[in-house]
The first five atom37 places (N, CA, C, CB, O) and aatype in JSON, in Angstrom:
{
  "aatype": [0, 7, 11, 10, 6, 7, 7, 0, 10, 1, 14, 7, 15, 1, 19, 19, 10, 19, 14, 7, 19, 14, 7, 4, 7, 14, 7, 16, 14, 0, 16, 19, 11, 4, 19, 6, 19, 3, 7, 4, 19, 0, 1, 19, 0, 1, 0, 7, 3, 0, 0, 6, 19, 0, 10, 0, 7, 15, 7, 19, 3, 10, 15, 0, 19, 14, 15, 7, 0, 19, 10, 4, 8, 0, 3, 13, 14, 0, 14, 10, 19, 16, 1, 13, 6, 0, 1, 19, 19, 19, 10, 3, 0, 14, 19, 14, 10, 10, 1, 7, 0, 5, 5, 8, 1, 12, 14, 19, 19],
  "atom_mask": [
    [1, 1, 1, 1, 1],
    [1, 1, 1, 0, 1],
    [1, 1, 1, 1, 1],
    [1, 1, 1, 1, 1],
    [1, 1, 1, 1, 1],
    [1, 1, 1, 0, 1],
    [1, 1, 1, 0, 1],
    [1, 1, 1, 1, 1],
    [1, 1, 1, 1, 1],
    [1, 1, 1, 1, 1],
    [1, 1, 1, 1, 1],
    [1, 1, 1, 0, 1],
    [1, 1, 1, 1, 1],
    [1, 1, 1, 1, 1],
    [1, 1, 1, 1, 1],
    [1, 1, 1, 1, 1],
    [1, 1, 1, 1, 1],
    [1, 1, 1, 1, 1],
    [1, 1, 1, 1, 1],
    [1, 1, 1, 0, 1],
    [1, 1, 1, 1, 1],
    [1, 1, 1, 1, 1],
    [1, 1, 1, 0, 1],
    [1, 1, 1, 1, 1],
    [1, 1, 1, 0, 1],
    [1, 1, 1, 1, 1],
    [1, 1, 1, 0, 1],
    [1, 1, 1, 1, 1],
    [1, 1, 1, 1, 1],
    [1, 1, 1, 1, 1],
    [1, 1, 1, 1, 1],
    [1, 1, 1, 1, 1],
    [1, 1, 1, 1, 1],
    [1, 1, 1, 1, 1],
    [1, 1, 1, 1, 1],
    [1, 1, 1, 1, 1],
    [1, 1, 1, 1, 1],
    [1, 1, 1, 1, 1],
    [1, 1, 1, 0, 1],
    [1, 1, 1, 1, 1],
    [1, 1, 1, 1, 1],
    [1, 1, 1, 1, 1],
    [1, 1, 1, 1, 1],
    [1, 1, 1, 1, 1],
    [1, 1, 1, 1, 1],
    [1, 1, 1, 1, 1],
    [1, 1, 1, 1, 1],
    [1, 1, 1, 0, 1],
    [1, 1, 1, 1, 1],
    [1, 1, 1, 1, 1],
    [1, 1, 1, 1, 1],
    [1, 1, 1, 1, 1],
    [1, 1, 1, 1, 1],
    [1, 1, 1, 1, 1],
    [1, 1, 1, 1, 1],
    [1, 1, 1, 1, 1],
    [1, 1, 1, 0, 1],
    [1, 1, 1, 1, 1],
    [1, 1, 1, 0, 1],
    [1, 1, 1, 1, 1],
    [1, 1, 1, 1, 1],
    [1, 1, 1, 1, 1],
    [1, 1, 1, 1, 1],
    [1, 1, 1, 1, 1],
    [1, 1, 1, 1, 1],
    [1, 1, 1, 1, 1],
    [1, 1, 1, 1, 1],
    [1, 1, 1, 0, 1],
    [1, 1, 1, 1, 1],
    [1, 1, 1, 1, 1],
    [1, 1, 1, 1, 1],
    [1, 1, 1, 1, 1],
    [1, 1, 1, 1, 1],
    [1, 1, 1, 1, 1],
    [1, 1, 1, 1, 1],
    [1, 1, 1, 1, 1],
    [1, 1, 1, 1, 1],
    [1, 1, 1, 1, 1],
    [1, 1, 1, 1, 1],
    [1, 1, 1, 1, 1],
    [1, 1, 1, 1, 1],
    [1, 1, 1, 1, 1],
    [1, 1, 1, 1, 1],
    [1, 1, 1, 1, 1],
    [1, 1, 1, 1, 1],
    [1, 1, 1, 1, 1],
    [1, 1, 1, 1, 1],
    [1, 1, 1, 1, 1],
    [1, 1, 1, 1, 1],
    [1, 1, 1, 1, 1],
    [1, 1, 1, 1, 1],
    [1, 1, 1, 1, 1],
    [1, 1, 1, 1, 1],
    [1, 1, 1, 1, 1],
    [1, 1, 1, 1, 1],
    [1, 1, 1, 1, 1],
    [1, 1, 1, 1, 1],
    [1, 1, 1, 1, 1],
    [1, 1, 1, 1, 1],
    [1, 1, 1, 0, 1],
    [1, 1, 1, 1, 1],
    [1, 1, 1, 1, 1],
    [1, 1, 1, 1, 1],
    [1, 1, 1, 1, 1],
    [1, 1, 1, 1, 1],
    [1, 1, 1, 1, 1],
    [1, 1, 1, 1, 1],
    [1, 1, 1, 1, 1],
    [1, 1, 1, 1, 1]
  ],
  "atom_positions": [
    [[-5.55, 8.48, 12.25], [-4.45, 9.34, 11.85], [-3.77, 8.72, 10.64], [-3.45, 9.54, 13.01], [-3.69, 7.5, 10.51]],
    [[-3.27, 9.57, 9.77], [-2.57, 9.08, 8.6], [-2.14, 10.22, 7.71], [0.0, 0.0, 0.0], [-2.38, 11.39, 8.0]],
    [[-1.5, 9.85, 6.6], [-1.01, 10.85, 5.66], [-2.03, 11.03, 4.54], [0.37, 10.43, 5.08], [-2.54, 10.06, 3.99]],
    [[-2.32, 12.27, 4.22], [-3.23, 12.59, 3.13], [-2.45, 12.44, 1.82], [-3.83, 14.04, 3.28], [-1.53, 13.21, 1.56]],
    [[-2.82, 11.48, 1.02], [-2.07, 11.16, -0.21], [-2.46, 12.05, -1.38], [-2.28, 9.72, -0.58], [-1.64, 12.27, -2.28]],
    [[-3.68, 12.56, -1.4], [-4.1, 13.39, -2.52], [-5.31, 14.22, -2.14], [0.0, 0.0, 0.0], [-6.06, 13.87, -1.24]],
    [[-5.49, 15.34, -2.85], [-6.66, 16.18, -2.63], [-6.58, 16.99, -1.36], [0.0, 0.0, 0.0], [-5.5, 17.33, -0.89]],
    [[-7.75, 17.3, -0.81], [-7.85, 18.09, 0.42], [-9.0, 17.54, 1.26], [-8.06, 19.61, 0.1], [-9.93, 16.94, 0.73]],
    [[-8.92, 17.75, 2.55], [-9.93, 17.26, 3.47], [-10.27, 18.39, 4.43], [-9.44, 15.98, 4.23], [-9.37, 19.01, 5.0]],
    [[-11.57, 18.65, 4.61], [-12.0, 19.72, 5.52], [-13.25, 19.26, 6.26], [-12.27, 21.05, 4.74], [-13.94, 18.34, 5.81]],
    [[-13.55, 19.9, 7.4], [-14.77, 19.55, 8.12], [-15.98, 19.68, 7.19], [-14.95, 20.45, 9.36], [-16.09, 20.64, 6.42]],
    [[-16.88, 18.72, 7.28], [-18.07, 18.7, 6.43], [-17.9, 17.84, 5.19], [0.0, 0.0, 0.0], [-18.89, 17.54, 4.51]],
    [[-16.68, 17.43, 4.88], [-16.45, 16.57, 3.7], [-17.15, 15.22, 3.89], [-14.92, 16.35, 3.46], [-17.08, 14.61, 4.96]],
    [[-17.83, 14.77, 2.83], [-18.44, 13.44, 2.85], [-17.38, 12.44, 2.41], [-19.71, 13.37, 1.92], [-16.78, 12.59, 1.35]],
    [[-17.16, 11.42, 3.24], [-16.12, 10.44, 2.97], [-16.67, 9.03, 3.13], [-14.91, 10.65, 3.9], [-17.78, 8.82, 3.62]],
    [[-15.87, 8.07, 2.72], [-16.22, 6.66, 2.9], [-14.95, 5.92, 3.3], [-16.84, 6.06, 1.59], [-13.88, 6.16, 2.75]],
    [[-15.08, 5.01, 4.28], [-13.96, 4.19, 4.72], [-13.95, 2.9, 3.9], [-14.06, 3.87, 6.26], [-14.93, 2.16, 3.87]],
    [[-12.84, 2.65, 3.24], [-12.71, 1.44, 2.41], [-11.59, 0.6, 3.0], [-12.41, 1.79, 0.91], [-10.5, 1.14, 3.2]],
    [[-11.77, -0.66, 3.3], [-12.86, -1.51, 2.89], [-14.11, -1.41, 3.76], [-12.4, -2.9, 2.87], [-15.11, -2.07, 3.46]],
    [[-14.08, -0.64, 4.8], [-15.26, -0.49, 5.65], [-14.99, -0.98, 7.05], [0.0, 0.0, 0.0], [-13.98, -1.64, 7.31]],
    [[-15.9, -0.65, 7.94], [-15.79, -1.07, 9.33], [-16.6, -2.34, 9.5], [-16.27, 0.04, 10.3], [-17.75, -2.4, 9.05]],
    [[-16.03, -3.38, 10.15], [-16.79, -4.61, 10.36], [-18.14, -4.32, 11.02], [-15.98, -5.59, 11.22], [-18.21, -3.58, 12.01]],
    [[-19.18, -4.89, 10.47], [-20.52, -4.69, 10.99], [-21.27, -3.54, 10.33], [0.0, 0.0, 0.0], [-22.49, -3.44, 10.47]],
    [[-20.55, -2.68, 9.59], [-21.18, -1.55, 8.91], [-21.23, -1.77, 7.4], [-20.44, -0.26, 9.22], [-21.79, -0.95, 6.67]],
    [[-20.66, -2.86, 6.93], [-20.67, -3.16, 5.51], [-19.51, -2.5, 4.78], [0.0, 0.0, 0.0], [-18.78, -1.69, 5.35]],
    [[-19.35, -2.87, 3.5], [-18.25, -2.31, 2.72], [-18.47, -0.85, 2.4], [-18.06, -3.09, 1.43], [-19.6, -0.44, 2.11]],
    [[-17.42, -0.06, 2.46], [-17.54, 1.36, 2.13], [-18.37, 2.1, 3.14], [0.0, 0.0, 0.0], [-19.42, 2.64, 2.79]],
    [[-17.95, 2.13, 4.39], [-18.7, 2.79, 5.44], [-18.71, 4.31, 5.26], [-18.13, 2.42, 6.8], [-17.65, 4.93, 5.31]],
    [[-19.89, 4.93, 5.06], [-19.96, 6.38, 4.85], [-19.84, 7.14, 6.17], [-21.26, 6.76, 4.15], [-20.25, 6.65, 7.22]],
    [[-19.26, 8.34, 6.1], [-19.13, 9.2, 7.28], [-18.95, 10.64, 6.81], [-17.93, 8.75, 8.18], [-18.81, 10.91, 5.62]],
    [[-18.97, 11.55, 7.76], [-18.72, 12.97, 7.49], [-17.57, 13.42, 8.39], [-20.02, 13.85, 7.73], [-17.52, 13.05, 9.56]],
    [[-16.66, 14.22, 7.84], [-15.54, 14.73, 8.63], [-16.06, 15.78, 9.6], [-14.42, 15.32, 7.71], [-16.65, 16.78, 9.19]],
    [[-15.83, 15.54, 10.88], [-16.27, 16.45, 11.93], [-15.18, 17.46, 12.26], [-16.68, 15.67, 13.19], [-15.47, 18.64, 12.48]],
    [[-13.92, 17.01, 12.3], [-12.81, 17.87, 12.7], [-11.53, 17.35, 12.06], [-12.68, 17.94, 14.25], [-11.36, 16.15, 11.89]],
    [[-10.63, 18.27, 11.7], [-9.34, 17.91, 11.11], [-8.23, 18.55, 11.93], [-9.26, 18.36, 9.61], [-8.31, 19.73, 12.27]],
    [[-7.19, 17.77, 12.25], [-6.01, 18.3, 12.93], [-4.79, 18.0, 12.08], [-5.86, 17.69, 14.36], [-4.64, 16.88, 11.59]],
    [[-3.94, 18.98, 11.91], [-2.67, 18.82, 11.19], [-1.56, 19.19, 12.16], [-2.62, 19.7, 9.89], [-1.57, 20.29, 12.72]],
    [[-0.61, 18.29, 12.35], [0.5, 18.52, 13.29], [0.0, 18.87, 14.69], [1.41, 19.63, 12.78], [0.59, 19.71, 15.37]],
    [[-1.09, 18.23, 15.12], [-1.62, 18.43, 16.46], [-2.44, 19.69, 16.66], [0.0, 0.0, 0.0], [-2.88, 19.96, 17.78]],
    [[-2.66, 20.47, 15.61], [-3.46, 21.7, 15.73], [-4.71, 21.6, 14.86], [-2.61, 22.95, 15.31], [-4.66, 21.07, 13.75]],
    [[-5.83, 22.1, 15.37], [-7.07, 22.1, 14.6], [-6.85, 22.92, 13.32], [-8.26, 22.69, 15.43], [-6.28, 24.01, 13.35]],
    [[-7.31, 22.36, 12.19], [-7.09, 23.03, 10.9], [-8.39, 23.11, 10.13], [-6.02, 22.28, 10.07], [-9.28, 22.27, 10.31]],
    [[-8.51, 24.12, 9.26], [-9.68, 24.24, 8.4], [-9.58, 23.32, 7.2], [-9.86, 25.68, 7.92], [-10.59, 22.94, 6.62]],
    [[-8.34, 22.96, 6.83], [-8.14, 22.08, 5.69], [-6.82, 21.32, 5.84], [-8.16, 22.88, 4.37], [-5.84, 21.87, 6.35]],
    [[-6.8, 20.06, 5.39], [-5.57, 19.27, 5.3], [-5.36, 19.01, 3.81], [-5.66, 17.9, 6.13], [-6.3, 18.68, 3.09]],
    [[-4.13, 19.16, 3.36], [-3.81, 18.99, 1.94], [-2.88, 17.8, 1.74], [-3.17, 20.27, 1.37], [-2.29, 17.29, 2.7]],
    [[-2.75, 17.38, 0.49], [-1.89, 16.25, 0.15], [-0.51, 16.43, 0.77], [-1.77, 16.09, -1.37], [0.1, 17.5, 0.67]],
    [[-0.02, 15.38, 1.43], [1.28, 15.41, 2.08], [1.21, 15.67, 3.56], [0.0, 0.0, 0.0], [2.17, 15.4, 4.29]],
    [[0.07, 16.21, 4.05], [-0.08, 16.49, 5.47], [-0.32, 15.21, 6.26], [-1.23, 17.48, 5.71], [-1.01, 14.31, 5.79]],
    [[0.26, 15.13, 7.46], [-0.07, 14.08, 8.41], [-1.25, 14.61, 9.21], [1.17, 13.7, 9.35], [-1.11, 15.6, 9.93]],
    [[-2.4, 13.97, 9.08], [-3.61, 14.53, 9.67], [-4.32, 13.51, 10.56], [-4.55, 15.0, 8.58], [-4.24, 12.3, 10.36]],
    [[-5.02, 14.05, 11.55], [-5.94, 13.26, 12.37], [-7.33, 13.77, 12.07], [-5.6, 13.36, 13.9], [-7.55, 14.97, 11.95]],
    [[-8.28, 12.84, 11.95], [-9.63, 13.19, 11.52], [-10.64, 12.62, 12.49], [-9.9, 12.68, 10.09], [-10.56, 11.45, 12.87]],
    [[-11.62, 13.44, 12.9], [-12.75, 12.96, 13.69], [-13.91, 12.8, 12.72], [-13.11, 13.96, 14.87], [-14.2, 13.7, 11.93]],
    [[-14.58, 11.64, 12.78], [-15.68, 11.34, 11.87], [-17.01, 11.27, 12.6], [-15.43, 10.03, 11.14], [-17.05, 10.95, 13.79]],
    [[-18.08, 11.56, 11.89], [-19.43, 11.44, 12.42], [-20.28, 10.69, 11.42], [-20.05, 12.84, 12.74], [-20.04, 10.76, 10.21]],
    [[-21.28, 9.96, 11.91], [-22.25, 9.31, 11.03], [-22.08, 7.82, 10.92], [0.0, 0.0, 0.0], [-20.99, 7.27, 11.12]],
    [[-23.17, 7.17, 10.61], [-23.24, 5.73, 10.34], [-22.68, 4.86, 11.45], [-22.5, 5.43, 9.08], [-22.23, 3.74, 11.2]],
    [[-22.69, 5.35, 12.68], [-22.23, 4.55, 13.81], [-20.78, 4.12, 13.67], [0.0, 0.0, 0.0], [-20.42, 3.0, 14.05]],
    [[-19.94, 4.99, 13.15], [-18.53, 4.66, 12.96], [-17.83, 4.55, 14.3], [-17.84, 5.71, 12.07], [-17.76, 5.53, 15.05]],
    [[-17.32, 3.36, 14.61], [-16.53, 3.13, 15.82], [-15.08, 3.11, 15.37], [-16.95, 1.79, 16.56], [-14.62, 2.11, 14.81]],
    [[-14.35, 4.19, 15.62], [-12.98, 4.3, 15.12], [-12.06, 3.22, 15.65], [-12.41, 5.64, 15.47], [-11.05, 2.91, 15.02]],
    [[-12.39, 2.63, 16.8], [-11.54, 1.55, 17.32], [-11.7, 0.28, 16.46], [-11.9, 1.25, 18.79], [-10.88, -0.63, 16.54]],
    [[-12.77, 0.23, 15.65], [-13.01, -0.95, 14.81], [-12.48, -0.77, 13.39], [-14.5, -1.24, 14.76], [-12.59, -1.69, 12.57]],
    [[-11.91, 0.39, 13.08], [-11.38, 0.62, 11.73], [-10.16, -0.26, 11.54], [-11.03, 2.13, 11.5], [-9.2, -0.17, 12.31]],
    [[-10.17, -1.11, 10.51], [-9.03, -2.02, 10.31], [-7.78, -1.26, 9.87], [-9.38, -3.08, 9.28], [-7.86, -0.24, 9.18]],
    [[-6.63, -1.79, 10.27], [-5.37, -1.21, 9.85], [-5.28, -1.25, 8.33], [-4.16, -1.95, 10.5], [-5.61, -2.27, 7.72]],
    [[-4.84, -0.16, 7.73], [-4.74, -0.12, 6.27], [-5.98, 0.39, 5.58], [0.0, 0.0, 0.0], [-6.0, 0.51, 4.36]],
    [[-7.04, 0.71, 6.34], [-8.25, 1.25, 5.74], [-7.93, 2.61, 5.12], [-9.39, 1.37, 6.8], [-7.05, 3.33, 5.59]],
    [[-8.66, 2.95, 4.06], [-8.43, 4.19, 3.33], [-9.67, 5.06, 3.43], [-8.06, 3.9, 1.86], [-10.79, 4.58, 3.25]],
    [[-9.47, 6.35, 3.69], [-10.56, 7.32, 3.74], [-10.62, 7.97, 2.37], [-10.35, 8.38, 4.89], [-9.66, 8.61, 1.95]],
    [[-11.75, 7.83, 1.68], [-11.88, 8.32, 0.31], [-13.05, 9.3, 0.2], [-12.09, 7.15, -0.67], [-13.93, 9.34, 1.06]],
    [[-13.04, 10.1, -0.87], [-14.19, 10.96, -1.18], [-15.39, 10.04, -1.41], [-13.91, 11.87, -2.45], [-15.25, 9.0, -2.05]],
    [[-16.54, 10.41, -0.9], [-17.73, 9.55, -0.98], [-18.12, 9.2, -2.43], [-18.9, 10.22, -0.29], [-18.66, 8.13, -2.68]],
    [[-17.85, 10.11, -3.37], [-18.22, 9.84, -4.76], [-17.16, 9.05, -5.53], [-18.49, 11.13, -5.47], [-17.42, 8.6, -6.64]],
    [[-15.97, 8.89, -4.95], [-14.88, 8.21, -5.64], [-14.15, 7.23, -4.72], [-13.9, 9.22, -6.21], [-12.97, 7.43, -4.44]],
    [[-14.84, 6.18, -4.24], [-14.18, 5.24, -3.33], [-13.11, 4.42, -4.05], [-15.21, 4.31, -2.69], [-13.23, 4.13, -5.24]],
    [[-12.07, 4.06, -3.33], [-11.02, 3.21, -3.9], [-11.61, 1.84, -4.19], [-9.79, 3.09, -2.93], [-12.34, 1.3, -3.36]],
    [[-11.32, 1.25, -5.35], [-11.87, -0.06, -5.67], [-11.23, -1.15, -4.82], [-11.67, -0.37, -7.16], [-10.04, -1.1, -4.51]],
    [[-12.03, -2.14, -4.45], [-11.53, -3.29, -3.7], [-11.11, -4.36, -4.7], [-12.6, -3.83, -2.71], [-11.83, -4.63, -5.66]],
    [[-9.97, -4.98, -4.46], [-9.5, -6.04, -5.34], [-9.07, -7.23, -4.49], [-8.34, -5.56, -6.24], [-8.72, -7.08, -3.32]],
    [[-9.08, -8.4, -5.1], [-8.59, -9.59, -4.42], [-7.26, -10.04, -5.01], [-9.61, -10.72, -4.5], [-6.6, -10.94, -4.48]],
    [[-6.88, -9.4, -6.12], [-5.65, -9.77, -6.8], [-5.1, -8.56, -7.54], [-5.89, -10.94, -7.77], [-5.86, -7.73, -8.05]],
    [[-3.78, -8.45, -7.6], [-3.16, -7.38, -8.37], [-1.76, -7.82, -8.81], [-3.09, -6.06, -7.54], [-1.19, -8.74, -8.24]],
    [[-1.24, -7.15, -9.8], [0.11, -7.41, -10.28], [1.0, -6.27, -9.86], [0.14, -7.61, -11.81], [0.57, -5.11, -9.83]],
    [[2.24, -6.58, -9.54], [3.19, -5.55, -9.15], [4.56, -5.86, -9.75], [3.28, -5.43, -7.61], [4.92, -7.03, -9.92]],
    [[5.29, -4.84, -10.05], [6.68, -4.99, -10.47], [7.53, -4.48, -9.31], [6.99, -4.2, -11.83], [7.39, -3.34, -8.88]],
    [[8.41, -5.33, -8.82], [9.25, -4.99, -7.68], [10.66, -4.73, -8.17], [9.23, -6.12, -6.61], [11.23, -5.54, -8.91]],
    [[11.21, -3.62, -7.77], [12.59, -3.28, -8.12], [13.41, -3.28, -6.84], [12.67, -1.9, -8.85], [13.12, -2.53, -5.9]],
    [[14.44, -4.12, -6.81], [15.32, -4.2, -5.65], [16.61, -3.48, -6.01], [15.59, -5.7, -5.22], [17.29, -3.86, -6.96]],
    [[16.94, -2.45, -5.26], [18.11, -1.65, -5.59], [19.4, -2.18, -4.98], [17.89, -0.24, -5.13], [20.48, -1.94, -5.52]],
    [[19.3, -2.89, -3.87], [20.5, -3.38, -3.23], [20.2, -4.71, -2.55], [21.04, -2.36, -2.2], [19.48, -4.74, -1.55]],
    [[20.74, -5.8, -3.07], [20.53, -7.12, -2.49], [21.9, -7.79, -2.31], [19.57, -8.0, -3.39], [22.71, -7.77, -3.23]],
    [[22.15, -8.38, -1.15], [23.46, -8.99, -0.9], [23.69, -10.28, -1.71], [23.6, -9.3, 0.57], [24.83, -10.69, -1.91]],
    [[22.6, -10.9, -2.18], [22.7, -12.14, -2.98], [21.78, -12.01, -4.19], [22.34, -13.41, -2.13], [20.83, -11.22, -4.15]],
    [[22.03, -12.76, -5.26], [21.13, -12.7, -6.41], [19.72, -13.16, -6.04], [21.67, -13.57, -7.56], [19.55, -14.11, -5.27]],
    [[18.71, -12.5, -6.58], [17.32, -12.9, -6.37], [16.88, -13.72, -7.58], [16.38, -11.65, -6.16], [16.89, -13.22, -8.7]],
    [[16.5, -14.96, -7.34], [16.1, -15.86, -8.42], [14.64, -16.22, -8.28], [16.96, -17.12, -8.42], [14.15, -16.44, -7.17]],
    [[13.93, -16.29, -9.41], [12.51, -16.63, -9.4], [12.3, -17.98, -8.71], [11.94, -16.66, -10.85], [12.96, -18.96, -9.04]],
    [[11.39, -18.01, -7.75], [11.04, -19.24, -7.05], [11.96, -19.59, -5.89], [0.0, 0.0, 0.0], [11.63, -20.46, -5.09]],
    [[13.11, -18.93, -5.77], [14.04, -19.23, -4.68], [13.6, -18.49, -3.42], [15.49, -18.83, -5.06], [13.13, -17.35, -3.49]],
    [[13.76, -19.14, -2.29], [13.44, -18.49, -1.02], [14.72, -17.9, -0.44], [12.78, -19.48, -0.02], [15.76, -18.56, -0.41]],
    [[14.62, -16.68, 0.01], [15.77, -16.01, 0.61], [15.67, -16.14, 2.13], [15.86, -14.51, 0.17], [14.59, -15.99, 2.7]],
    [[16.78, -16.41, 2.75], [16.82, -16.52, 4.2], [17.58, -15.3, 4.73], [17.49, -17.86, 4.66], [18.55, -14.84, 4.13]],
    [[17.13, -14.82, 5.86], [17.78, -13.66, 6.46], [19.18, -14.02, 6.91], [16.97, -13.12, 7.64], [19.41, -15.02, 7.58]],
    [[20.11, -13.18, 6.52], [21.49, -13.37, 6.95], [21.67, -12.65, 8.27], [22.51, -12.84, 5.87], [21.15, -11.54, 8.45]],
    [[22.4, -13.27, 9.21], [22.63, -12.56, 10.48], [23.49, -11.32, 10.25], [23.32, -13.5, 11.51], [24.41, -11.32, 9.43]],
    [[23.19, -10.28, 10.98], [23.96, -9.05, 10.89], [25.18, -9.18, 11.78], [23.1, -7.82, 11.28], [25.05, -9.49, 12.97]],
    [[26.37, -8.94, 11.22], [27.61, -9.05, 12.01], [28.2, -7.69, 12.27], [28.63, -9.94, 11.31], [29.24, -7.58, 12.91]]
  ]
}
C-alpha cells in the first residue's frame, strides 16, 4: 500500500520494484494483478491516490518487500544511488542551527 506519486496504475501494468526484493535481485519485475483505491477495487489509480496493489510474477513475496521500496513503470525504473545532495530548509527552529553542531532535543514543558 502507498501513495501514487505520478502517472497511473491499472491491472496488467508491467512494473518493477526498486530496489528489489531480497533474493530476486535488483529491480524485481512484476505485473499488477489488482488495484484498490480507498478500499474499493478500481480500474485505475491516479497520481495522489492512496492505493493497494496486488502483484503477480517473478515469485514476488510481498512480505519481503523492504520498507521504502518504489513501484515503477518497467521501462523507467527509479535509479539507485549510494549518495545524493540535498538542501534542507528549516522554517522554525527554537535555537540557531550551526554547521557541524549537534542539536539535542529539548524537553517539552
